[in-house]
MARGU-201697 format. One record per residue (C-alpha): residue number from 0; x, y, z. Coordinates in steps of 0.02 Angstrom, whole numbers, plus 50000, padded with zeros to 5 digits. Example, Ala and Ser with C-alpha at 12.3 -4.5 7.8 and 13.67 -1.06 7.14 Angstrom:
2
- n_x_y_z
- 0_50615_49775_50390;
- 1_50684_49947_50357;
end
This chain:
259
- n_x_y_z
- 0_56050_41683_57543;
- 1_56000_41790_57690;
- 2_56069_41954_57623;
- 3_56035_42038_57457;
- 4_56208_42100_57411;
- 5_56158_42201_57260;
- 6_56014_42286_57354;
- 7_56143_42336_57486;
- 8_56265_42397_57354;
- 9_56132_42501_57262;
- 10_56069_42574_57424;
- 11_56251_42631_57449;
- 12_56258_42710_57273;
- 13_56378_42580_57210;
- 14_56375_42509_57033;
- 15_56341_42325_57009;
- 16_56394_42221_56862;
- 17_56277_42093_56787;
- 18_56268_41969_56643;
- 19_56115_41897_56560;
- 20_56081_41714_56551;
- 21_55955_41628_56437;
- 22_55931_41447_56387;
- 23_56008_41304_56481;
- 24_56123_41357_56624;
- 25_56269_41243_56665;
- 26_56365_41245_56830;
- 27_56522_41271_56729;
- 28_56448_41432_56660;
- 29_56403_41494_56835;
- 30_56578_41452_56902;
- 31_56657_41540_56757;
- 32_56552_41696_56781;
- 33_56586_41700_56966;
- 34_56774_41686_56930;
- 35_56755_41839_56822;
- 36_56680_41934_56969;
- 37_56503_41952_56898;
- 38_56396_42016_57040;
- 39_56221_41979_56979;
- 40_56135_41869_56850;
- 41_55991_41934_56741;
- 42_55886_41777_56728;
- 43_55763_41810_56594;
- 44_55603_41708_56584;
- 45_55512_41843_56486;
- 46_55612_41818_56326;
- 47_55730_41676_56367;
- 48_55695_41493_56332;
- 49_55727_41437_56511;
- 50_55578_41377_56613;
- 51_55563_41429_56794;
- 52_55579_41252_56853;
- 53_55752_41243_56775;
- 54_55811_41392_56875;
- 55_55802_41334_57054;
- 56_55971_41247_57049;
- 57_56049_41391_56953;
- 58_55992_41519_57080;
- 59_56050_41414_57228;
- 60_56221_41379_57151;
- 61_56241_41559_57103;
- 62_56210_41608_57280;
- 63_56341_41487_57345;
- 64_56463_41566_57222;
- 65_56423_41742_57282;
- 66_56316_41802_57140;
- 67_56140_41874_57162;
- 68_55999_41824_57047;
- 69_55872_41944_56971;
- 70_55723_41855_56893;
- 71_55631_41946_56752;
- 72_55457_41874_56747;
- 73_55355_41861_56586;
- 74_55216_41971_56655;
- 75_55143_42045_56811;
- 76_55050_41894_56879;
- 77_55046_41833_57057;
- 78_55109_41656_57013;
- 79_55255_41724_56912;
- 80_55314_41847_57051;
- 81_55297_41720_57193;
- 82_55366_41570_57102;
- 83_55516_41667_57044;
- 84_55555_41723_57222;
- 85_55523_41544_57285;
- 86_55673_41485_57182;
- 87_55776_41578_57308;
- 88_55807_41734_57206;
- 89_55796_41888_57316;
- 90_55759_42009_57173;
- 91_55616_42008_57045;
- 92_55602_42119_56891;
- 93_55433_42165_56817;
- 94_55429_42209_56633;
- 95_55319_42338_56547;
- 96_55263_42434_56703;
- 97_55161_42584_56651;
- 98_55059_42635_56803;
- 99_55056_42658_56990;
- 100_54930_42521_57006;
- 101_55050_42394_56924;
- 102_55192_42451_57037;
- 103_55085_42429_57191;
- 104_55035_42253_57132;
- 105_55217_42207_57105;
- 106_55258_42256_57284;
- 107_55103_42174_57353;
- 108_55146_42005_57275;
- 109_55331_42014_57314;
- 110_55313_42048_57497;
- 111_55237_41948_57640;
- 112_55108_42024_57756;
- 113_55095_42151_57831;
- 114_55175_42241_57682;
- 115_55101_42127_57545;
- 116_55003_41968_57514;
- 117_55140_41846_57462;
- 118_55106_41670_57519;
- 119_55236_41554_57598;
- 120_55264_41374_57551;
- 121_55429_41340_57465;
- 122_55581_41276_57564;
- 123_55700_41352_57435;
- 124_55645_41531_57456;
- 125_55788_41579_57569;
- 126_55915_41453_57512;
- 127_55845_41313_57620;
- 128_55897_41412_57773;
- 129_55835_41340_57940;
- 130_55730_41489_57985;
- 131_55558_41501_58069;
- 132_55411_41568_57970;
- 133_55422_41731_58070;
- 134_55607_41748_58035;
- 135_55575_41708_57853;
- 136_55445_41846_57837;
- 137_55558_41970_57917;
- 138_55712_41927_57812;
- 139_55618_41919_57649;
- 140_55527_42082_57670;
- 141_55691_42165_57711;
- 142_55798_42086_57577;
- 143_55681_42064_57429;
- 144_55715_42190_57292;
- 145_55577_42248_57176;
- 146_55638_42312_57008;
- 147_55516_42391_56884;
- 148_55555_42402_56700;
- 149_55522_42565_56614;
- 150_55504_42527_56430;
- 151_55376_42644_56350;
- 152_55325_42825_56331;
- 153_55170_42784_56430;
- 154_55281_42730_56576;
- 155_55374_42894_56564;
- 156_55209_42989_56576;
- 157_55173_42900_56738;
- 158_55348_42894_56806;
- 159_55319_43010_56956;
- 160_55174_42903_57013;
- 161_55270_42740_56981;
- 162_55421_42799_57078;
- 163_55319_42857_57225;
- 164_55262_42678_57272;
- 165_55338_42622_57438;
- 166_55450_42467_57438;
- 167_55499_42489_57253;
- 168_55688_42482_57247;
- 169_55743_42513_57069;
- 170_55686_42570_56897;
- 171_55767_42474_56753;
- 172_55765_42555_56585;
- 173_55734_42448_56427;
- 174_55821_42539_56282;
- 175_55761_42430_56141;
- 176_55577_42430_56189;
- 177_55588_42615_56226;
- 178_55658_42648_56053;
- 179_55510_42551_55979;
- 180_55387_42647_56084;
- 181_55465_42808_56017;
- 182_55441_42749_55841;
- 183_55624_42730_55810;
- 184_55659_42540_55827;
- 185_55841_42503_55866;
- 186_55892_42683_55897;
- 187_55938_42641_56077;
- 188_56067_42779_56096;
- 189_55966_42920_56018;
- 190_55952_43087_56102;
- 191_55766_43071_56127;
- 192_55789_42907_56220;
- 193_55928_42980_56325;
- 194_55827_43134_56366;
- 195_55691_43019_56438;
- 196_55822_42914_56526;
- 197_55891_43068_56609;
- 198_55718_43115_56665;
- 199_55688_42942_56741;
- 200_55857_42950_56831;
- 201_55810_43122_56903;
- 202_55638_43062_56965;
- 203_55717_42904_57037;
- 204_55845_43002_57136;
- 205_55710_43112_57206;
- 206_55619_42957_57273;
- 207_55778_42868_57334;
- 208_55772_42733_57199;
- 209_55912_42656_57097;
- 210_55914_42651_56911;
- 211_55990_42535_56784;
- 212_55993_42475_56605;
- 213_56065_42351_56487;
- 214_56211_42420_56387;
- 215_56384_42385_56312;
- 216_56540_42396_56417;
- 217_56598_42552_56327;
- 218_56437_42642_56380;
- 219_56450_42612_56566;
- 220_56529_42779_56615;
- 221_56405_42877_56512;
- 222_56257_42792_56597;
- 223_56341_42800_56765;
- 224_56361_42988_56752;
- 225_56178_42994_56703;
- 226_56143_42916_56873;
- 227_56125_42729_56837;
- 228_56206_42603_56949;
- 229_56129_42433_56897;
- 230_56209_42370_56739;
- 231_56175_42212_56636;
- 232_56310_42199_56505;
- 233_56273_42072_56371;
- 234_56235_41891_56396;
- 235_56348_41743_56425;
- 236_56305_41684_56250;
- 237_56342_41852_56170;
- 238_56508_41863_56254;
- 239_56550_41683_56198;
- 240_56501_41728_56022;
- 241_56606_41887_56022;
- 242_56758_41794_56091;
- 243_56743_41657_55956;
- 244_56719_41784_55818;
- 245_56874_41879_55876;
- 246_56974_41720_55886;
- 247_56917_41665_55713;
- 248_56961_41833_55639;
- 249_57131_41827_55721;
- 250_57159_41649_55656;
- 251_57121_41698_55476;
- 252_57229_41853_55492;
- 253_57374_41753_55553;
- 254_57364_41640_55400;
- 255_57312_41768_55271;
- 256_57485_41761_55184;
- 257_57506_41574_55206;
- 258_57366_41520_55090;
end
């Protein structure tokens, strides 16, 4: 866990494929996702039922399987940012960022001095690697990826200032919360939302930042052409549900004239 593969890929303008995980995470699930060539895991402790203490093993196993972990924290608080990174994840996602001050705090708490004020103390923060404190600081400050979620019209109003903060790596758009902020709950593919998304992508490019979103697999090319490269496509649970529903429908169709 000494290299953040998705940070490297995004810096090289490459698209990265992620899947969301909520609830209890089994090793069998991680092995299955790795076998499907999932590149990053969207580990959600803002809305998911998983506690951060349950994620240390998941993050470490994912790393051994070649998948990067991105931890979405519940809120912008020092202990959430640092504890999430202390699991061994090299990327942290901050929800509901709406100002330059919030963006600066996110960076401050995600990075060790001299860049920020993160404290050191967890043996798991770099996958239990046998590194010195000095090496740990250098590696972490280089590899840690700071992702800010843009989820409201207020964030759009401040997007130039937010994107200008040094050490921010990516802006991740939240379609559902944006639609709610626009007064159109659930209209995640509306023209007004997409107009704002295009604006964020343009600003991000000007500041050398990556952009991403959650979407369906049939929307990837549309958002890619908009400029996005960081994709979270459904959750493991939603894909399981869809597969079972399709199998159940096929089962009933096969027997429709036999009953």
